[in-house]
N, C-alpha and C positions, 0 to 999 in steps of 0.2 A: 562381022566386026573385025576391025583391023587390030593389029598388034598395038598400035599406039593408043587407040581408044581403050583397048583392054588394059594397057599399062596405066592409063589415067584413072580408070575405074578401080583398078587394084590399089593404086596409090590413095585414091579417095577413101576406099574401104579401110585401108591400113590406117589412115589418119583418123577415121571414125572409130576404128577399133582401139587405137592408141588413146584417143580421147575417152572412150568408154572404159578402158583399163584404168586411166587416171581417175575417172569418176568413181569406179569401184574401189580403188585404193583409198581415195578421199573418204568414201562412204565407210570403208572398214575402219579408218582412223577415227572417224566421227562416232561410229558404233562402239569402238573401244573406249573413247572418252565418256560416252553415255553410260557404258557399263560401269566405269569407275565412279561416275556420279551417282548411279543407281545404288552401287555398293555403299557409298558414303551415306546416301539417303537412308538406306536400309539400316546401316549401323546407328545413325542418329535416331531413327524410329525405334530401334531396340532400346537405346538409352532412354528415350522418352517413355517407352513402355515400362521400363524398370522404375523410372521416377514416378510415373502415375501409380504403379503398384504400391510403391512405398508410401505415396501420399494417401492413397486409399486406406492403407493399414493405419497410418497416423490418424486419419479422420475417424476411423472406427474406434481407435484408442481414446481420442479426445471425446468422442460421443459417449463412450462407455464411462469415462471419468466424469463427464457432466452429469450423466444419469445417476451414477453412484454418489456424487457430491450433493445433488439435489435430494436424493433419498436420505443421505446423512443429515442434511440440514432439516429436513422434515422431522426426522427422529429427534434431533436435538431440540427443535422448537416445541415438539410435542411434550418432551420432558420438562422443558422450562415452563410451558403453560400449565402442566400438571403441578409443578412445584409452586407456581404463582397462585393457582387455584387453592392449593392447600394452605398457603400463607394467608390468603384473603379470607379463608374460612375461619370460623370461631375456634376451631381446633388447631389453628396455625401456630407457628413457633413464637412464643412470647419473647424469647431472647432477641429475635430479629426485630420485633417491634420496639423493644427497649433500646436496642442498638440504634435504630433509626431515630428515636427520640433523643438519645445521647448525641448523635451526630448533629442533629438540628440545633441542640443547645450549644454545642461546641462551635458550630458555625456562627451562631448569634454572638457568642463571646469573642470570637476572632474578629467579627465585623465591628463590634464595639471597640475592641482594642485598636483596630486600624483607624477607626474614626477618632479615637482619643489621640493617636499618634499624629494624625493630620492636624488636629487642633493645636497640639503642642508644636508642630512644625510651623504653623502659622504664627504662633506666639514668638517663636525663635526668629522668624523672618522679620516680624515687627520690631523686635528688640535690635536686630542687626541694622535695620533702616534708622532706628532712633539713635543707635550708637554712631552710625556713619554721619548723621546730621549734627551730632554734638561734637564740639571741638575742645571744650575746656577739659582739663585733667580731672576736675572735681566731678564733672558729669560722667566722665569715663569711669572713675572709681565707683560711683553709685550704680552705674549700669552693670559693671562687672560684679559688684556685690549682689545686685538683684539677680543677675544670671546665675551666680553660684548658689544663691538661696533657692532659686526656682529649680535649678538642676538637682539640688539635693532633694527637694520636694518631689520633683518628677521622677528622680531615681528611685526613691522609696515607693512611689506609686507603681513604677515599672516593675520593681522587685516583687511587690505584692501581687501585681497582675500576673507575673510569670509564675509565682508560687501557685496562684489559683489555676493557671493553665496546666502546670505540672500535676496538680492534684487531679484535675479533670482528665488529663491524659492517662494518669495512673488508673483512674476509675474506668476509663474507656478501654484501656488495655485488658483489665481484668474482665470486663464485660465481653470484649471481643474474643478472648480466649474461651470463655464459657460459650459464646455463640458459635465459635468454630467447632467446638466439640458437638454442640447440638446440631449444627449443619452437617457435620460428617455423619452422625447417626441418621439424620434425615435422608441424606444422599444414599447411605447404605440401604435404607429401607425402600427408597424409590427405585433402586436397581432391581429389586426383587419383584417389582410390579410389572406385569405383562400388559402390553397395550393391545 
């Protein structure tokens, strides 16, 4: 082999080695970037792991709360059913029964009062229409006189009705106070019962 061929061969090998060095350098940079990406990914995975751990703990707490709430409602409903059973029995609280009757009576009275008020409102509207249709002063005087007389009669009716409602409310208040005392003693005795 001649010197010239040897030189060409060396130059060729130098070029290949230089290219190989550049490739290794490029590979090293790429590896460094990959390492940075892997570190970032590991850090994110650690954050996700912490988040999942917290979420798992929260799910356990919520599950425990749901279970305890369900147990609590079962206990409350059991007590309510027991009180309801006692009330429906012959030995139930007479005060509560009387209070229920009083409330029903009061509801009827209020309904009747509302109905009477609606009737009176209808009469007033009719009088207003009649008053609007009449033009003469004599008619206006008569209508005003009738309205005043009707208002006096209606006012005395309303005062009597309110007096009746006031008496009923006083009676209900007394019954309610009595029933509250009875209910408190019943609740005290129901707390001592074991299920």
